VMD Tcl script that draws the C-alpha trace (Angstrom):
set ca {
  {-114.00 2.48 -47.09}
  {-110.99 2.04 -45.89}
  {-109.16 5.02 -43.97}
  {-105.50 6.38 -44.73}
  {-106.55 10.11 -45.48}
  {-107.71 11.71 -48.87}
  {-106.69 10.11 -52.31}
  {-104.61 12.26 -54.29}
  {-102.97 12.67 -57.61}
  {-99.33 12.53 -55.51}
  {-100.30 9.10 -53.76}
  {-97.47 6.28 -55.26}
  {-99.09 3.49 -56.72}
  {-98.00 1.13 -54.15}
  {-99.74 3.18 -51.57}
  {-103.14 3.36 -53.59}
  {-102.69 -0.71 -54.06}
  {-103.16 -1.34 -50.74}
  {-105.92 1.14 -49.85}
  {-107.87 -0.63 -52.79}
  {-107.06 -4.15 -51.92}
  {-108.46 -3.01 -48.43}
  {-111.55 -1.69 -50.64}
  {-111.04 1.95 -50.47}
  {-112.79 2.89 -53.82}
  {-111.33 6.02 -53.96}
  {-108.30 4.73 -54.46}
  {-109.03 2.36 -57.03}
  {-110.57 4.94 -58.96}
  {-107.05 6.70 -58.89}
  {-105.38 4.24 -60.36}
  {-108.46 3.39 -62.76}
  {-107.82 7.28 -63.90}
  {-104.31 6.67 -63.84}
  {-103.46 4.11 -66.24}
  {-107.08 3.03 -68.07}
  {-106.40 5.36 -71.01}
  {-102.45 3.46 -71.15}
  {-104.42 0.08 -70.95}
  {-107.10 0.80 -73.68}
  {-104.34 2.11 -76.15}
  {-102.41 -1.14 -75.41}
  {-105.62 -3.50 -76.11}
  {-106.48 -1.14 -78.86}
  {-102.80 -1.66 -80.38}
  {-102.44 -5.44 -79.61}
  {-106.13 -6.45 -81.22}
  {-106.66 -3.72 -83.92}
  {-110.40 -3.47 -82.70}
  {-111.87 -0.08 -80.65}
  {-114.82 -2.08 -79.45}
  {-112.60 -5.04 -78.52}
  {-110.21 -3.16 -76.84}
  {-112.95 -1.50 -74.81}
  {-114.27 -4.64 -73.94}
  {-110.76 -5.65 -72.21}
  {-109.78 -2.61 -70.66}
  {-112.78 -2.85 -68.89}
  {-112.25 -6.39 -68.14}
  {-108.89 -5.55 -66.84}
  {-110.90 -3.30 -64.02}
  {-113.13 -5.67 -63.47}
  {-110.02 -8.54 -62.70}
  {-108.35 -5.87 -60.80}
  {-111.04 -4.84 -58.35}
  {-112.04 -8.63 -57.62}
  {-108.18 -9.55 -57.04}
  {-106.67 -6.26 -55.83}
  {-105.35 -8.91 -52.37}
  {-104.20 -10.67 -54.30}
  {-101.21 -8.77 -55.62}
  {-98.21 -9.98 -54.05}
  {-96.65 -6.85 -54.63}
  {-98.62 -3.70 -54.02}
  {-96.03 -1.33 -55.81}
  {-96.10 -3.15 -59.18}
  {-99.56 -2.57 -59.61}
  {-98.43 -0.95 -62.92}
  {-97.00 -4.18 -64.31}
  {-100.14 -6.42 -62.82}
  {-102.34 -4.28 -64.62}
  {-100.38 -4.66 -68.26}
  {-100.22 -8.51 -67.24}
  {-103.62 -8.78 -67.25}
  {-104.33 -6.84 -70.19}
  {-101.68 -8.73 -72.53}
  {-103.27 -11.83 -71.43}
  {-106.45 -10.70 -72.26}
  {-105.21 -9.50 -75.75}
  {-104.23 -12.76 -76.50}
  {-107.70 -14.12 -75.74}
  {-109.13 -12.27 -78.15}
  {-106.64 -12.81 -80.64}
  {-106.64 -16.58 -80.59}
  {-110.94 -16.63 -80.35}
  {-110.54 -15.04 -83.41}
  {-108.11 -16.45 -85.44}
  {-110.23 -17.58 -88.05}
  {-112.12 -14.34 -88.34}
  {-110.95 -10.68 -89.75}
  {-111.66 -7.40 -88.20}
  {-112.06 -3.76 -89.72}
  {-108.47 -1.79 -88.91}
  {-109.00 0.78 -86.61}
  {-108.86 4.25 -88.05}
  {-106.32 5.97 -86.14}
  {-103.84 5.13 -82.98}
  {-105.34 6.16 -79.80}
  {-104.94 9.60 -79.04}
  {-102.99 9.86 -75.43}
  {-101.72 12.37 -73.33}
  {-99.32 14.71 -76.23}
  {-99.66 15.54 -79.86}
  {-99.56 12.94 -82.50}
  {-95.85 12.28 -84.29}
  {-95.73 15.25 -86.94}
  {-99.19 17.13 -85.82}
  {-97.40 20.14 -84.20}
  {-95.23 20.84 -86.70}
  {-97.57 20.49 -89.69}
  {-100.50 22.33 -88.61}
  {-100.87 25.42 -91.26}
  {-99.68 23.09 -93.34}
  {-102.31 20.58 -95.19}
  {-99.37 18.90 -97.01}
  {-97.23 17.81 -94.32}
  {-100.05 16.85 -92.16}
  {-101.33 14.10 -94.64}
  {-97.61 13.01 -94.82}
  {-97.41 12.97 -90.94}
  {-101.01 10.65 -91.14}
  {-99.74 8.59 -93.58}
  {-96.85 7.54 -91.53}
  {-98.44 6.69 -88.78}
  {-100.90 5.07 -90.89}
  {-97.72 2.90 -92.26}
  {-96.77 2.46 -88.63}
  {-100.31 1.04 -87.33}
  {-99.89 -1.52 -90.30}
  {-96.13 -2.61 -89.82}
  {-97.25 -2.90 -86.22}
  {-100.33 -5.34 -87.11}
  {-97.82 -7.17 -89.23}
  {-95.86 -8.24 -86.26}
  {-96.24 -11.18 -84.34}
  {-98.08 -10.62 -81.43}
  {-95.25 -11.60 -78.70}
  {-93.26 -9.04 -80.41}
  {-95.96 -6.61 -80.85}
  {-96.83 -6.53 -77.24}
  {-93.26 -5.77 -76.13}
  {-92.65 -3.46 -78.29}
  {-95.26 -1.82 -77.57}
  {-94.43 -1.77 -74.02}
  {-90.98 -0.74 -74.35}
  {-91.55 2.01 -76.82}
  {-95.10 3.07 -75.77}
  {-95.38 2.66 -72.13}
  {-91.75 3.05 -71.14}
  {-91.55 -0.36 -69.20}
  {-88.42 -1.81 -68.13}
  {-87.20 -4.78 -69.48}
  {-87.87 -6.26 -65.99}
  {-91.28 -5.11 -66.03}
  {-91.92 -6.14 -69.66}
  {-90.98 -9.71 -68.56}
  {-93.30 -10.06 -66.05}
  {-96.38 -8.78 -67.96}
  {-95.77 -11.42 -70.62}
  {-94.50 -13.95 -68.97}
  {-91.01 -15.20 -69.87}
  {-87.52 -14.16 -69.40}
  {-85.92 -10.47 -69.87}
  {-83.39 -12.35 -72.33}
  {-86.37 -13.50 -74.47}
  {-87.96 -9.90 -74.31}
  {-84.86 -8.40 -75.56}
  {-84.77 -10.77 -78.51}
  {-88.19 -10.25 -79.26}
  {-87.67 -6.43 -79.08}
  {-84.83 -6.57 -81.19}
  {-86.47 -8.68 -84.02}
  {-89.72 -6.26 -83.63}
  {-87.47 -3.06 -84.14}
  {-85.62 -4.55 -86.75}
  {-88.94 -5.33 -88.64}
  {-90.21 -2.16 -88.06}
  {-87.04 0.18 -89.41}
  {-87.14 -2.37 -92.39}
  {-90.83 -1.72 -93.14}
  {-90.41 1.92 -92.39}
  {-87.38 3.12 -94.14}
  {-89.69 4.62 -96.62}
  {-90.80 7.05 -93.87}
  {-87.08 8.22 -92.36}
}
mol new
graphics top color blue
foreach p $ca { graphics top sphere $p radius 0.5 }
foreach p [lrange $ca 0 end-1] q [lrange $ca 1 end] { graphics top cylinder $p $q radius 0.2 }
display resetview
């Protein structure tokens, strides 16, 4: 295990990536803790199947561990992990073009409260309405082409910049802006009844 001091939550991603590339398991585990939920969430929203999303997330981190030393910019480890996840998701979607899977029951719970849940906790009608809205959004996202779904999720859920998204999906910032604009317009149209 490489030295460099203890691994704490305040160590930046670039330092963790450098240390992980040198074989520091604790540094890699910290990266895994930081990004496993987000990678899993992206995979789940992209492929819509919990089992496949778990497999994708696991494969992302196995690949990252094996190839960490190849990372050109250690400070961009987050973008790199999302790029690996995006490629894995596209591979799964290509392999199953002709077969259907059951939709995901609910979006994964990440840090924070689901939209509308905090205000609807004491009101069953509002809670049901919030749940129906989340389900409508899930269906609307599933109806987007994978390229638009990916950029929308990376921008709106994961908060990546246009440049970071372009690096993840392997296209230009201009193409990302166009896909994101089309995705937002389509979602706004489909979700109009929920405004």
